[in-house]
C-alpha positions in Angstrom: 92.1 96.3 116.7 93.2 93.7 114.2 91.3 93.5 110.8 90.7 89.8 111.0 89.4 88.0 113.9 88.3 84.5 113.5 86.2 82.4 115.8 88.3 79.9 117.7 89.3 80.5 121.3 92.8 80.7 122.4 93.6 78.1 125.1 95.5 80.5 127.2 96.0 78.5 130.4 97.5 75.7 128.5 99.6 77.8 126.3 100.3 77.2 122.5 103.3 76.1 120.6 106.3 78.4 120.8 104.4 81.2 122.6 106.2 82.7 125.6 107.6 85.8 127.2 111.0 84.4 128.4 113.6 85.8 130.6 116.4 86.7 128.2 118.9 88.5 130.5 119.9 89.4 134.0 122.4 92.0 135.0 123.4 92.9 138.5 125.6 95.7 140.0 125.6 99.4 138.9 123.1 98.8 136.0 120.1 100.5 134.6 117.5 99.9 131.9 115.1 101.8 129.7 112.2 100.7 127.6 110.7 102.9 124.8 108.0 102.3 122.2 106.0 103.9 119.5 102.4 102.9 118.3 101.2 102.4 114.8 97.6 101.9 113.4 98.4 98.6 111.6 100.9 99.4 109.0 103.2 97.5 106.6 106.1 99.9 107.0 106.8 101.4 110.5 109.0 104.5 110.6 109.8 106.5 113.7 112.3 107.7 116.3 113.2 106.9 119.8 115.0 109.4 122.1 117.3 108.1 124.9 118.1 110.3 127.8 119.6 109.8 131.3 122.4 107.5 130.3 125.5 108.5 132.3 128.4 109.8 130.0 130.6 106.9 129.3 128.1 104.3 130.3 128.7 100.7 128.9 125.8 99.5 126.7 125.3 96.0 127.9 122.4 95.0 125.6 119.9 96.8 123.3 117.2 95.3 121.1 114.6 96.4 118.7 111.2 94.6 118.6 108.1 94.9 116.5 105.0 92.7 116.0 103.3 91.2 113.0 100.0 89.2 112.6 99.0 86.6 110.0 102.3 86.8 108.0 103.7 83.4 108.7 106.8 84.8 110.3 108.3 86.1 107.0 111.2 88.2 107.2 111.1 92.0 108.0 113.9 94.4 107.4 115.1 97.0 109.9 117.1 100.2 109.0 118.4 101.6 112.3 120.2 104.9 112.7 122.0 104.8 109.4 122.5 101.1 109.5 120.3 99.6 106.7 118.9 96.4 105.5 119.0 94.1 108.5 116.6 91.3 107.7 115.2 89.0 110.2 112.7 86.2 110.3 110.4 86.0 113.3 112.1 85.6 116.7 109.1 84.1 118.5 105.5 83.2 117.6 102.1 82.6 119.5 100.0 80.5 117.2 96.3 79.7 117.6 93.5 78.7 115.3 92.1 82.3 115.2 95.3 84.3 114.9 99.0 83.8 114.6 101.2 86.6 116.2 104.8 87.0 115.5 107.6 88.8 117.4 110.7 90.3 115.6 113.8 91.2 117.3 117.0 92.9 116.2 120.3 93.1 118.2 121.4 96.9 118.1 123.8 96.8 121.0 126.8 98.0 119.1 124.7 100.9 117.4 123.8 102.5 120.7 126.4 105.3 121.4 124.6 107.1 124.4 121.8 109.7 124.7 120.2 111.1 121.6 117.7 110.2 118.9 117.6 106.9 117.1 115.5 106.6 113.9 114.1 103.4 112.6 112.4 102.1 109.4 110.9 98.6 109.5 109.6 97.3 106.1 107.8 94.2 104.8 105.2 93.8 107.5 101.5 93.1 107.4 99.9 94.4 110.5 102.5 96.2 112.6 101.2 97.9 115.8 104.2 98.8 117.7 108.0 99.0 117.6 110.1 99.0 120.8 113.7 99.7 121.9 115.0 98.5 125.3 118.5 99.3 126.5 120.5 98.0 129.5 123.6 99.8 130.5 126.1 100.1 133.3 128.2 102.7 134.9 130.0 103.2 138.3 127.8 106.3 139.1 124.6 104.2 139.1 123.2 102.7 142.3 123.4 99.0 142.9 120.6 97.1 141.5 119.5 94.7 138.8 117.8 94.7 135.3 115.8 91.7 134.1 114.5 91.5 130.5 111.7 89.4 129.1 111.1 88.9 125.3 108.9 86.9 123.0 105.3 86.8 121.9 102.0 86.1 123.6 98.5 87.2 122.9 95.3 87.0 124.8 91.6 88.0 124.4 90.5 87.2 120.9 87.3 89.1 121.5 85.7 86.9 124.3 84.2 88.9 127.0 85.5 86.8 129.9 89.1 86.0 128.8 91.9 85.9 131.5 95.4 84.9 131.3 98.4 84.4 133.8 102.1 83.9 133.2 105.2 84.2 135.4 108.3 86.4 135.1 111.2 84.3 136.3 114.6 85.2 137.9 114.0 88.7 139.0 115.6 89.8 142.2 113.5 90.1 145.3 112.4 93.4 146.8 111.1 96.7 145.5 111.2 97.0 141.7 109.8 98.8 138.7 107.9 96.9 136.0 107.4 97.9 132.4 105.7 96.1 129.6 104.6 97.0 126.0 101.3 95.7 124.5 100.1 96.1 120.9 96.7 95.8 119.0 94.9 97.2 122.2 92.3 99.8 121.4 89.6 102.0 122.9 86.6 100.1 121.3 86.8 97.6 124.1 87.8 98.8 127.5 88.1 97.7 131.2 91.2 95.6 130.8 93.3 94.9 134.0 96.8 93.8 134.7 97.9 92.5 138.1 101.5 92.1 139.3 101.7 89.6 142.2 98.0 90.2 143.0 98.2 94.1 142.9 96.6 95.9 140.1 99.3 97.9 138.2 97.5 98.9 135.0 94.1 99.2 133.3 92.3 99.9 131.2 94.7 99.1 128.4 93.4 101.7 125.8 96.4 102.6 123.5 98.1 105.0 125.8 101.0 105.4 123.3 98.5 106.1 120.4 96.7 103.8 118.0 97.3 100.9 118.7 99.8 100.2 121.6 100.4 100.8 125.2 103.2 101.1 127.7 102.6 99.8 131.2 104.8 101.1 134.0 104.4 100.8 137.7 106.4 100.2 141.1 106.0 96.7 142.3 107.5 94.3 144.9 109.2 91.1 143.7 109.0 87.9 145.5 112.2 86.7 144.0 110.8 83.4 142.8 108.2 83.8 140.1 106.5 87.2 139.6 102.9 86.5 138.4 101.3 88.6 135.8 97.5 88.2 135.6 95.5 89.8 132.8 91.6 90.3 132.5 90.8 91.4 129.0 87.0 92.0 129.0 86.8 91.5 125.3 90.0 93.2 123.9 92.5 91.2 121.9 96.1 92.2 122.2 99.7 91.0 122.0 102.7 91.3 124.4 106.4 91.2 123.5 108.7 92.9 125.8 108.9 93.5 129.6 111.5 95.1 131.8 112.0 94.7 135.5 114.5 97.0 137.4 115.4 96.9 141.0 117.4 98.8 143.6 119.0 96.2 145.8 119.1 96.9 149.6 122.4 97.0 151.5 123.9 93.6 152.3 122.8 93.6 155.9 119.2 94.1 154.8 119.1 91.9 151.8 117.7 88.8 153.5 114.9 90.9 155.3 113.8 92.4 152.1 113.7 89.1 150.4 111.5 87.5 153.1 109.3 90.6 153.2 108.7 90.6 149.6 107.8 86.9 149.5 105.4 87.2 152.5 103.7 90.3 150.9 103.2 88.3 147.7 101.7 85.4 149.4 99.4 87.5 151.5 98.1 89.4 148.2 97.4 86.2 146.4 
């Protein structure tokens, strides 16, 4: 959905300088996580609101970050106003560079500004082609079941308008066993369709057709982690889109069953591949 698509191909298998979606945090115990996103149709100023619900009263906010994208702007600073806190200027946190299109990820730490359930407004200014803004929150409370939350942040893009593009990458350090996977994409659209995303060999999403609105999607699906390297495989079929944030949450089994779950998850993953 980007306005400028030049001809050179992205060498996805080899990767490009600085591009990655990296494991940025792992929390274990009575923890939970939420990922929210808003779509935008290529704007320079992104304004909106996220609504948090389901956090236990008195929960500790372990981490909270706002992300947005921009394209072709050289990583120049953008400014976030968040829920009454204004003028937080940041240069690009991560980049995915190629001959045909440079993608930048922006990240703001708003941990201290999350006070519990409710609405949180945002205003991001100074952009070029913003397609999404997201908020993810990790929290803990004694009333929550035992589990883990794993965050992945950065910048990566795939597709660039070629009909046969595919791409694979791994999410590291997630706990083995049953889990829930969420990821936000941006610059995806309905003009090209048929995209597929696989998690450890199982299709979990597709097509990726701006399910949040023009032009971003939120992918969410139950999965099984192998506990070693969770493989994400994407077939684009002509679409060109970017990825910035993923969240994997688990419910850990009782101590006596932990080893069995870990072995079962690993074996299931190997069979599916």
